[in-house]
All heavy atoms as an XYZ file, in Angstrom:
789
protein
N      88.227     85.591    132.352
C      87.465     85.395    131.136
C      86.824     83.999    131.187
O      87.492     83.021    131.428
C      88.413     85.536    129.944
C      87.728     85.511    128.635
S      88.877     85.704    127.239
C      88.732     87.444    126.968
N      85.548     83.931    130.976
C      84.839     82.648    130.968
C      85.181     81.851    129.724
O      85.715     82.376    128.768
C      83.311     82.876    130.980
C      82.824     83.466    132.280
O      83.644     83.593    133.211
O      81.631     83.814    132.345
N      84.832     80.575    129.752
C      84.999     79.725    128.571
C      84.219     80.294    127.388
O      84.665     80.249    126.262
C      84.497     78.303    128.831
C      85.437     77.357    129.516
C      86.725     77.129    128.744
O      86.678     76.813    127.542
O      87.785     77.283    129.357
N      83.052     80.836    127.673
C      82.199     81.354    126.603
C      82.778     82.619    125.977
O      82.504     82.922    124.834
C      80.800     81.650    127.140
C      80.051     80.418    127.557
C      78.703     80.760    128.109
C      77.975     79.522    128.561
N      76.688     79.808    129.182
N      83.577     83.372    126.743
C      84.111     84.629    126.247
C      85.397     84.476    125.449
O      85.822     85.397    124.777
C      84.350     85.585    127.424
C      83.073     86.025    128.095
C      83.353     86.933    129.270
O      84.476     87.450    129.382
O      82.442     87.125    130.086
N      86.050     83.319    125.530
C      87.306     83.113    124.808
C      87.035     83.041    123.307
O      86.104     82.365    122.879
C      87.990     81.821    125.250
C      88.581     81.910    126.627
C      89.317     80.640    126.968
C      89.881     80.738    128.364
N      90.567     79.510    128.750
N      87.847     83.747    122.535
C      87.643     83.651    121.077
C      88.015     82.257    120.594
O      88.984     81.668    121.043
C      88.597     84.700    120.508
C      89.600     84.936    121.586
C      88.940     84.608    122.894
N      87.200     81.745    119.719
C      87.483     80.403    119.197
C      88.584     80.506    118.142
O      88.555     81.376    117.285
C      86.231     79.783    118.582
O      85.803     80.570    117.507
N      89.560     79.632    118.241
C      90.648     79.622    117.266
C      90.285     78.709    116.113
O      89.919     77.561    116.319
C      91.944     79.162    117.916
C      92.471     80.170    118.907
C      93.870     79.830    119.356
O      94.585     79.139    118.611
O      94.227     80.273    120.454
N      90.384     79.255    114.938
C      90.071     78.497    113.732
C      91.257     77.600    113.404
O      92.398     78.056    113.386
C      89.829     79.498    112.595
C      89.292     78.907    111.340
C      88.864     80.018    110.415
C      89.689     79.952    109.160
N      89.387     80.998    108.208
N      91.031     76.310    113.172
C      92.161     75.430    112.846
C      92.791     75.838    111.508
O      92.099     76.217    110.573
C      91.536     74.043    112.751
C      90.077     74.276    112.586
C      89.767     75.618    113.175
N      94.102     75.781    111.465
C      94.836     76.175    110.260
C      94.948     74.966    109.337
O      95.357     73.890    109.756
C      96.247     76.679    110.634
C      97.036     77.013    109.391
C      96.153     77.874    111.556
N      94.558     75.158    108.086
C      94.697     74.089    107.098
C      96.155     74.003    106.690
O      96.826     75.015    106.540
C      93.860     74.378    105.855
C      92.385     74.312    106.067
C      91.672     74.577    104.750
C      90.184     74.587    104.935
N      89.499     74.890    103.685
N      96.666     72.804    106.506
C      98.028     72.596    106.015
C      97.938     71.752    104.754
O      97.313     70.711    104.750
C      98.888     71.873    107.056
C      99.149     72.652    108.312
C      99.990     73.871    108.125
N     101.287     73.532    107.598
C     102.171     74.413    107.177
N     101.888     75.684    107.207
N     103.335     74.040    106.701
N      98.560     72.236    103.701
C      98.558     71.509    102.441
C      99.959     71.012    102.136
O     100.955     71.642    102.501
C      98.079     72.407    101.300
C      96.609     72.750    101.386
C      96.178     74.006    101.777
C      95.646     71.795    101.078
C      94.833     74.308    101.854
C      94.301     72.087    101.150
C      93.900     73.346    101.538
O      92.562     73.639    101.609
N     100.037     69.889    101.428
C     101.326     69.330    101.032
C     101.809     70.033     99.764
O     101.036     70.685     99.057
C     101.217     67.826    100.744
O     100.353     67.639     99.611
C     100.669     67.067    101.940
N     103.098     69.872     99.473
C     103.654     70.472     98.258
C     102.971     69.904     97.014
O     102.751     70.617     96.043
C     105.169     70.248     98.204
C     105.913     71.064     99.256
C     107.403     70.905     99.166
N     107.969     71.298     97.900
C     108.173     72.548     97.484
N     107.839     73.543     98.254
N     108.719     72.792     96.311
N     102.633     68.628     97.056
C     101.949     68.014     95.912
C     100.590     68.678     95.679
O     100.217     68.963     94.536
C     101.767     66.520     96.142
C     101.142     65.807     94.971
C     101.021     64.304     95.174
O     101.616     63.762     96.117
O     100.316     63.688     94.370
N      99.856     68.950     96.760
C      98.563     69.620     96.624
C      98.744     71.038     96.097
O      97.961     71.497     95.261
C      97.845     69.663     97.977
C      97.346     68.326     98.448
C      96.829     68.385     99.871
O      97.516     68.892    100.760
N      95.632     67.877    100.078
N      99.780     71.730     96.564
C     100.046     73.094     96.107
C     100.377     73.078     94.615
O      99.923     73.930     93.854
C     101.194     73.732     96.916
C     100.791     73.890     98.386
C     101.586     75.092     96.334
C     101.936     74.239     99.314
N     101.153     72.087     94.175
C     101.552     71.973     92.774
C     100.349     71.664     91.887
O     100.219     72.215     90.787
C     102.609     70.877     92.634
C     103.120     70.684     91.225
C     104.177     71.440     90.745
C     102.543     69.747     90.372
C     104.664     71.268     89.458
C     103.011     69.573     89.083
C     104.066     70.332     88.633
O     104.530     70.165     87.359
N      99.466     70.793     92.353
C      98.371     70.285     91.525
C      97.135     71.181     91.457
O      96.392     71.121     90.486
C      97.933     68.906     92.018
C      98.964     67.833     91.749
O      99.822     68.040     90.866
O      98.923     66.793     92.432
N      96.881     71.980     92.477
C      95.600     72.672     92.577
C      95.777     74.188     92.722
O      96.268     74.661     93.749
C      94.834     72.125     93.783
C      93.409     72.613     93.863
O      93.038     73.550     93.122
O      92.650     72.069     94.687
N      95.362     74.960     91.724
C      95.486     76.422     91.809
C      94.715     77.037     92.981
O      95.129     78.051     93.529
C      94.927     76.920     90.479
C      95.014     75.763     89.562
C      94.885     74.539     90.410
N      93.606     76.423     93.371
C      92.848     76.946     94.517
C      93.642     76.785     95.810
O      93.617     77.659     96.677
C      91.484     76.247     94.631
C      90.520     76.638     93.538
C      90.204     78.132     93.529
O      90.016     78.726     94.605
O      90.171     78.715     92.433
N      94.340     75.655     95.943
C      95.207     75.445     97.105
C      96.348     76.458     97.066
O      96.708     77.051     98.089
C      95.742     73.994     97.143
C      96.818     73.832     98.207
C      94.599     73.019     97.390
N      96.911     76.676     95.883
C      97.989     77.659     95.728
C      97.508     79.043     96.154
O      98.222     79.771     96.849
C      98.485     77.672     94.291
N      96.306     79.395     95.755
C      95.739     80.694     96.144
C      95.602     80.781     97.662
O      95.935     81.809     98.260
C      94.376     80.880     95.477
C      93.732     82.204     95.781
C      92.396     82.334     95.067
C      91.728     83.628     95.455
N      90.394     83.722     94.902
N      95.146     79.707     98.302
C      95.013     79.675     99.752
C      96.371     79.887    100.418
O      96.500     80.656    101.370
C      94.396     78.345    100.213
C      94.331     78.227    101.710
C      93.250     78.750    102.412
C      95.358     77.621    102.437
C      93.195     78.667    103.789
C      95.310     77.543    103.807
C      94.225     78.059    104.483
O      94.182     77.985    105.857
N      97.410     79.210     99.898
C      98.752     79.344    100.459
C      99.237     80.786    100.316
O      99.821     81.350    101.250
C      99.724     78.352     99.791
C     101.164     78.631    100.196
C      99.343     76.921    100.150
N      98.975     81.404     99.171
C      99.389     82.793     98.968
C      98.657     83.745     99.911
O      99.223     84.736    100.370
C      99.171     83.207     97.514
C     100.070     82.504     96.505
C      99.659     82.861     95.084
C     101.533     82.832     96.750
N      97.411     83.435    100.202
C      96.644     84.274    101.127
C      97.089     84.082    102.574
O      96.840     84.936    103.417
C      95.148     83.963    100.999
C      94.558     84.430     99.688
C      93.150     83.928     99.451
O      92.695     83.009    100.179
O      92.495     84.433     98.528
N      97.726     82.949    102.870
C      98.163     82.619    104.234
C      99.665     82.349    104.259
O     100.124     81.360    104.829
C      97.390     81.396    104.746
C      95.911     81.676    104.813
O      95.435     82.342    105.707
N      95.176     81.185    103.823
N     100.428     83.230    103.663
C     101.866     83.024    103.500
C     102.605     82.832    104.816
O     103.602     82.122    104.861
C     102.486     84.202    102.758
C     102.069     84.282    101.325
C     102.774     85.410    100.593
O     103.818     85.879    101.016
N     102.180     85.845     99.495
N     102.142     83.458    105.876
C     102.842     83.361    107.159
C     102.832     81.945    107.730
O     103.664     81.612    108.572
C     102.225     84.321    108.180
C     102.418     85.775    107.775
O     103.342     86.057    106.970
O     101.649     86.624    108.250
N     101.900     81.120    107.274
C     101.787     79.753    107.785
C     102.593     78.744    106.980
O     102.590     77.558    107.309
C     100.311     79.308    107.781
C      99.446     80.185    108.668
O      99.987     80.759    109.643
O      98.246     80.312    108.392
N     103.284     79.192    105.924
C     103.993     78.275    105.034
C     105.438     78.717    104.842
O     105.770     79.893    105.000
C     103.285     78.203    103.672
C     101.965     77.478    103.748
C     100.797     78.159    104.055
C     101.892     76.109    103.544
C      99.588     77.495    104.156
C     100.688     75.439    103.641
C      99.542     76.136    103.942
O      98.357     75.469    104.049
N     106.278     77.763    104.462
C     107.687     78.069    104.213
C     107.830     78.892    102.930
O     106.917     78.938    102.092
C     108.493     76.775    104.084
O     108.168     76.120    102.870
N     108.985     79.501    102.775
C     109.247     80.306    101.577
C     109.182     79.443    100.319
O     108.664     79.873     99.282
C     110.621     80.963    101.690
C     110.934     81.898    100.556
C     112.279     82.588    100.716
O     112.874     82.531    101.799
O     112.736     83.191     99.724
N     109.673     78.206    100.407
C     109.620     77.301     99.254
C     108.180     76.979     98.862
O     107.851     76.933     97.677
C     110.366     76.001     99.546
C     111.870     76.184     99.568
O     112.362     77.188     99.011
O     112.555     75.318    100.132
N     107.325     76.756     99.852
C     105.920     76.470     99.555
C     105.238     77.678     98.927
O     104.438     77.547     97.995
C     105.174     76.052    100.822
C     105.566     74.678    101.318
O     106.221     73.934    100.556
O     105.242     74.342    102.476
N     105.557     78.864     99.412
C     104.967     80.088     98.864
C     105.431     80.292     97.421
O     104.632     80.626     96.541
C     105.312     81.306     99.747
C     104.891     82.605     99.073
C     104.645     81.184    101.109
N     106.712     80.055     97.165
C     107.218     80.191     95.792
C     106.565     79.185     94.859
O     106.224     79.517     93.716
C     108.738     80.052     95.768
C     109.432     81.250     96.371
O     108.888     82.340     96.398
N     110.631     81.048     96.878
N     106.379     77.952     95.323
C     105.683     76.942     94.521
C     104.247     77.393     94.244
O     103.743     77.248     93.125
C     105.696     75.589     95.229
C     104.949     74.462     94.541
C     105.527     74.182     93.156
C     104.979     73.208     95.412
N     103.604     77.960     95.238
C     102.233     78.447     95.061
C     102.190     79.573     94.028
O     101.272     79.633     93.207
C     101.671     78.920     96.400
N     103.191     80.451     94.042
C     103.244     81.535     93.058
C     103.341     80.980     91.643
O     102.640     81.431     90.738
C     104.438     82.449     93.331
C     104.262     83.326     94.535
C     105.515     84.151     94.780
C     105.382     84.977     96.031
N     106.618     85.731     96.313
N     104.206     79.985     91.451
C     104.378     79.387     90.119
C     103.089     78.691     89.690
O     102.645     78.836     88.547
C     105.572     78.416     90.097
C     105.630     77.633     88.800
C     106.873     79.173     90.316
N     102.468     77.954     90.608
C     101.220     77.248     90.285
C     100.128     78.248     89.922
O      99.390     78.052     88.942
C     100.774     76.381     91.466
O     101.789     75.404     91.729
C      99.464     75.678     91.183
N     100.033     79.317     90.678
C      98.988     80.305     90.414
C      99.238     81.011     89.084
O      98.315     81.203     88.289
C      98.917     81.306     91.570
C      97.652     82.095     91.575
C      96.443     81.497     91.897
C      97.657     83.435     91.256
C      95.268     82.224     91.899
C      96.489     84.175     91.247
C      95.293     83.564     91.578
N     100.495     81.377     88.812
C     100.826     81.997     87.516
C     100.512     81.050     86.371
O     100.033     81.469     85.321
C     102.300     82.386     87.475
C     102.616     83.630     88.220
C     104.046     84.059     87.938
N     104.553     84.786     89.082
C     105.583     84.416     89.817
N     106.263     83.341     89.529
N     105.960     85.134     90.836
N     100.823     79.765     86.571
C     100.542     78.757     85.545
C      99.044     78.692     85.258
O      98.618     78.631     84.104
C     101.074     77.399     85.989
C     100.567     76.266     85.173
C      99.709     75.280     85.566
C     100.872     75.974     83.811
N      99.457     74.415     84.538
C     100.165     74.820     83.453
C     101.673     76.587     82.866
C     100.241     74.262     82.184
C     101.735     76.030     81.602
C     101.026     74.889     81.278
N      98.230     78.725     86.308
C      96.782     78.638     86.102
C      96.274     79.866     85.342
O      95.403     79.752     84.482
C      96.043     78.482     87.430
O      96.128     79.655     88.205
N      96.848     81.028     85.632
C      96.456     82.245     84.907
C      96.887     82.136     83.441
O      96.143     82.512     82.534
C      97.051     83.495     85.588
C      96.362     83.709     86.936
C      96.903     84.725     84.702
C      97.001     84.754     87.806
N      98.083     81.605     83.220
C      98.566     81.403     81.848
C      97.615     80.480     81.083
O      97.264     80.749     79.935
C      99.974     80.813     81.862
C     100.476     80.444     80.505
N     101.001     81.377     79.646
C     100.497     79.260     79.849
C     101.335     80.777     78.517
N     101.041     79.494     78.615
N      97.194     79.400     81.724
C      96.288     78.451     81.082
C      94.948     79.097     80.754
O      94.382     78.849     79.691
C      96.084     77.215     81.960
C      97.286     76.296     81.991
C      97.666     75.816     80.608
O      98.540     76.379     79.956
N      97.010     74.790     80.140
N      94.435     79.927     81.666
C      93.170     80.614     81.392
C      93.313     81.532     80.181
O      92.427     81.594     79.326
C      92.722     81.419     82.613
C      92.198     80.620     83.785
C      91.954     81.529     84.983
C      90.923     79.879     83.416
N      94.430     82.247     80.110
C      94.681     83.123     78.961
C      94.785     82.342     77.668
O      94.305     82.774     76.616
N      95.417     81.170     77.738
C      95.548     80.329     76.545
C      94.182     79.805     76.100
O      93.909     79.712     74.901
C      96.501     79.170     76.826
N      93.321     79.501     77.069
C      91.988     78.992     76.730
C      91.148     80.023     75.982
O      90.336     79.659     75.137
C      91.251     78.552     78.000
C      91.776     77.261     78.588
C      91.109     76.909     79.901
O      90.084     77.541     80.258
O      91.612     76.001     80.583
N      91.342     81.290     76.283
C      90.551     82.329     75.608
C      91.288     82.923     74.412
O      90.822     83.886     73.815
C      90.116     83.450     76.583
C      89.214     82.898     77.665
C      91.307     84.169     77.172
N      92.454     82.376     74.084
C      93.162     82.778     72.883
C      94.074     83.983     73.019
O      94.465     84.577     72.023
N      94.428     84.350     74.240
C      95.316     85.502     74.425
C      96.750     85.172     74.026
O      97.490     86.053     73.599
C      95.275     85.976     75.871
C      93.929     86.551     76.271
S      93.808     86.942     78.019
C      94.955     88.275     78.177
N      97.159     83.931     74.181
C      98.494     83.468     73.808
C      98.466     81.966     73.647
O      97.478     81.325     73.962
C      99.545     83.877     74.837
C      99.128     83.626     76.250
C      98.985     82.424     76.881
C      98.748     84.603     77.209
N      98.556     82.599     78.162
C      98.406     83.922     78.397
C      98.672     85.985     77.199
C      97.990     84.579     79.550
C      98.262     86.634     78.360
C      97.934     85.936     79.505
N      99.552     81.432     73.152
C      99.657     79.992     72.938
C      99.824     79.262     74.273
O     100.503     79.748     75.173
C     100.874     79.680     72.065
C     100.737     80.146     70.640
C      99.692     79.360     69.872
O      99.629     78.130     70.017
O      98.933     79.990     69.126
N      99.234     78.099     74.352
C      99.410     77.269     75.532
C     100.841     76.745     75.557
O     101.468     76.556     74.514
C      98.429     76.098     75.496
O      98.583     75.312     76.653
N     101.365     76.519     76.754
C     102.738     76.060     76.917
C     102.735     74.965     77.978
O     102.060     75.106     78.998
C     103.601     77.247     77.379
C     105.054     76.956     77.557
S     105.978     78.374     78.246
C     105.709     79.636     77.045
N     103.459     73.853     77.746
C     103.529     72.826     78.790
C     104.057     73.422     80.090
O     104.877     74.342     80.075
C     104.512     71.800     78.220
C     104.503     72.024     76.756
C     104.214     73.482     76.564
N     103.584     72.906     81.203
C     103.952     73.479     82.502
C     105.460     73.505     82.718
O     106.002     74.475     83.245
C     103.281     72.716     83.634
C     103.600     73.346     84.973
C     102.764     72.822     86.077
N     103.099     73.530     87.299
C     102.307     73.621     88.326
N     101.126     73.066     88.287
N     102.685     74.264     89.408
N     106.153     72.458     82.320
C     107.599     72.407     82.521
C     108.284     73.539     81.759
O     109.184     74.186     82.269
C     108.173     71.056     82.099
C     107.733     69.896     82.978
C     106.292     69.457     82.738
O     105.734     69.704     81.638
O     105.701     68.886     83.660
N     107.837     73.788     80.522
C     108.395     74.891     79.733
C     108.076     76.233     80.369
O     108.911     77.134     80.406
C     107.863     74.864     78.303
C     108.346     73.655     77.515
O     109.274     72.962     77.998
O     107.804     73.410     76.432
N     106.856     76.363     80.878
C     106.446     77.599     81.540
C     107.330     77.852     82.761
O     107.816     78.962     82.976
C     104.976     77.516     81.959
C     104.480     78.742     82.670
C     104.085     79.859     81.955
C     104.396     78.773     84.056
C     103.621     80.988     82.602
C     103.937     79.903     84.709
C     103.549     81.006     83.984
N     107.566     76.813     83.553
C     108.399     76.941     84.750
C     109.826     77.295     84.371
O     110.448     78.167     84.989
C     108.361     75.642     85.573
O     106.996     75.341     85.905
C     109.169     75.756     86.845
N     110.361     76.648     83.337
C     111.716     76.954     82.887
C     111.804     78.387     82.380
O     112.793     79.085     82.625
C     112.157     75.976     81.803
C     112.411     74.590     82.331
C     112.685     73.590     81.216
O     112.605     73.922     80.039
N     112.995     72.369     81.599
N     110.779     78.847     81.689
C     110.765     80.220     81.192
C     110.719     81.199     82.359
O     111.398     82.226     82.345
C     109.567     80.449     80.258
C     109.531     81.816     79.634
C     110.718     82.069     78.726
O     111.068     81.237     77.917
N     111.341     83.213     78.883
N     109.940     80.883     83.390
C     109.871     81.737     84.570
C     111.230     81.829     85.243
O     111.679     82.921     85.604
C     108.824     81.184     85.566
O     107.550     81.141     84.916
C     108.728     82.045     86.802
N     111.901     80.705     85.390
C     113.230     80.687     86.005
C     114.214     81.479     85.145
O     115.014     82.269     85.670
C     113.719     79.242     86.230
C     115.176     79.197     86.631
C     112.856     78.555     87.277
N     114.152     81.297     83.842
C     115.045     82.030     82.944
C     114.804     83.537     83.058
O     115.757     84.326     83.077
C     114.847     81.565     81.503
N     113.546     83.946     83.140
C     113.226     85.366     83.292
C     113.768     85.913     84.608
O     114.297     87.026     84.655
C     111.717     85.599     83.221
C     111.157     85.357     81.840
O     111.893     85.296     80.859
N     109.851     85.200     81.753
N     113.631     85.127     85.679
C     114.156     85.561     86.978
C     115.672     85.662     86.950
O     116.249     86.612     87.494
C     113.711     84.604     88.081
C     112.226     84.642     88.432
C     111.888     83.523     89.407
C     111.855     85.987     89.016
N     116.338     84.686     86.313
C     117.799     84.725     86.196
C     118.256     85.950     85.415
O     119.221     86.621     85.794
C     118.329     83.451     85.527
C     118.240     82.234     86.425
O     118.048     82.403     87.646
O     118.363     81.106     85.900
N     117.565     86.244     84.327
C     117.921     87.410     83.512
C     117.712     88.701     84.303
O     118.557     89.609     84.261
C     117.100     87.429     82.227
N     116.631     88.781     85.029
C     116.362     89.974     85.840
C     117.422     90.126     86.932
O     117.879     91.239     87.218
C     114.968     89.889     86.457
N     117.820     89.012     87.533
C     118.857     89.051     88.567
C     120.183     89.521     87.972
O     120.883     90.351     88.571
C     119.019     87.676     89.206
C     120.068     87.643     90.258
N     121.342     87.212     90.015
C     120.037     88.032     91.563
C     122.057     87.314     91.120
N     121.294     87.813     92.077
N     120.529     89.025     86.802
C     121.780     89.430     86.154
C     121.770     90.931     85.853
O     122.779     91.618     86.061
C     121.992     88.624     84.878
N     120.639     91.448     85.379
C     120.521     92.880     85.113
C     120.653     93.694     86.398
O     121.286     94.750     86.412
C     119.180     93.195     84.425
C     119.117     92.743     82.996
C     120.143     93.435     82.121
O     120.344     94.662     82.262
O     120.770     92.743     81.300
N     120.071     93.187     87.463
C     120.165     93.873     88.753
C     121.606     93.909     89.250
O     122.076     94.931     89.745
C     119.263     93.175     89.783
C     119.238     93.835     91.131
C     118.507     95.166     91.157
O     117.866     95.535     90.163
O     118.594     95.851     92.186
N     122.333     92.813     89.089
C     123.739     92.764     89.483
C     124.546     93.771     88.676
O     125.370     94.512     89.229
C     124.307     91.327     89.325
C     125.817     91.313     89.448
C     123.673     90.391     90.344
N     124.301     93.846     87.362
C     124.993     94.820     86.516
C     124.700     96.250     86.976
O     125.601     97.088     87.057
C     124.562     94.676     85.054
C     125.135     93.495     84.341
C     124.630     93.494     82.901
C     124.943     92.205     82.191
N     124.350     92.172     80.849
N     123.442     96.508     87.271
C     123.039     97.846     87.703
C     123.730     98.225     89.009
O     124.232     99.341     89.164
C     121.523     97.905     87.855
C     120.978     99.298     88.101
C     119.469     99.292     88.261
N     119.024     98.529     89.412
C     119.097     98.965     90.678
N     119.614    100.130     90.949
N     118.635     98.229     91.660
N     123.799     97.295     89.940
C     124.435     97.555     91.232
C     125.927     97.777     91.053
O     126.507     98.674     91.669
C     124.148     96.406     92.215
C     122.664     96.437     92.608
C     125.036     96.512     93.446
C     122.205     95.238     93.391
N     126.575     96.967     90.198
C     128.007     97.130     89.950
C     128.304     98.494     89.349
O     129.301     99.133     89.695
C     128.521     96.026     89.040
C     128.690     94.705     89.750
C     129.259     93.657     88.817
C     129.443     92.338     89.539
N     129.974     91.297     88.651
N     127.461     98.975     88.437
C     127.648    100.296     87.832
C     127.542    101.406     88.876
O     128.287    102.374     88.853
C     126.635    100.549     86.720
C     126.946     99.821     85.434
C     125.909    100.160     84.381
C     126.184     99.423     83.104
N     125.153     99.696     82.092
N     126.584    101.248     89.798
C     126.386    102.265     90.835
C     127.527    102.305     91.829
O     127.837    103.353     92.382
C     125.086    102.007     91.603
C     123.875    102.497     90.901
C     122.664    102.626     91.762
N     122.705    101.881     92.998
C     121.650    101.550     93.712
N     120.479    101.901     93.296
N     121.756    100.892     94.823
N     128.151    101.164     92.098
C     129.205    101.107     93.117
C     130.579    101.473     92.570
O     131.534    101.584     93.331
C     129.271     99.717     93.771
O     129.487     98.723     92.775
C     127.980     99.422     94.521
N     130.712    101.611     91.258
C     132.026    101.982     90.677
C     132.310    103.436     90.831
O     131.546    104.277     90.909
C     132.086    101.588     89.196
C     132.238    100.111     89.026
C     132.402     99.808     87.560
C     132.606     98.303     87.373
N     132.790     97.951     86.007
């Protein structure tokens, strides 16, 4: 294969956790390229992206705006509650 025939490799962008936290567009990029990032970075991107959607909804009056820290705590609480329900469901099935 000649030099001209080799496919050119596109350089992979790498973003820091701070950039993922601060910028919904960066978060979207990380979600689209999950294989290039750690699970923690992908989870942070999910929270950032959900937060940006929440803010857009609040801007158009769909719901009340919520500080990001409260939104994140609510997300964690919802995940904990869902996990607890799943554990209960599994315990019932295994009895």
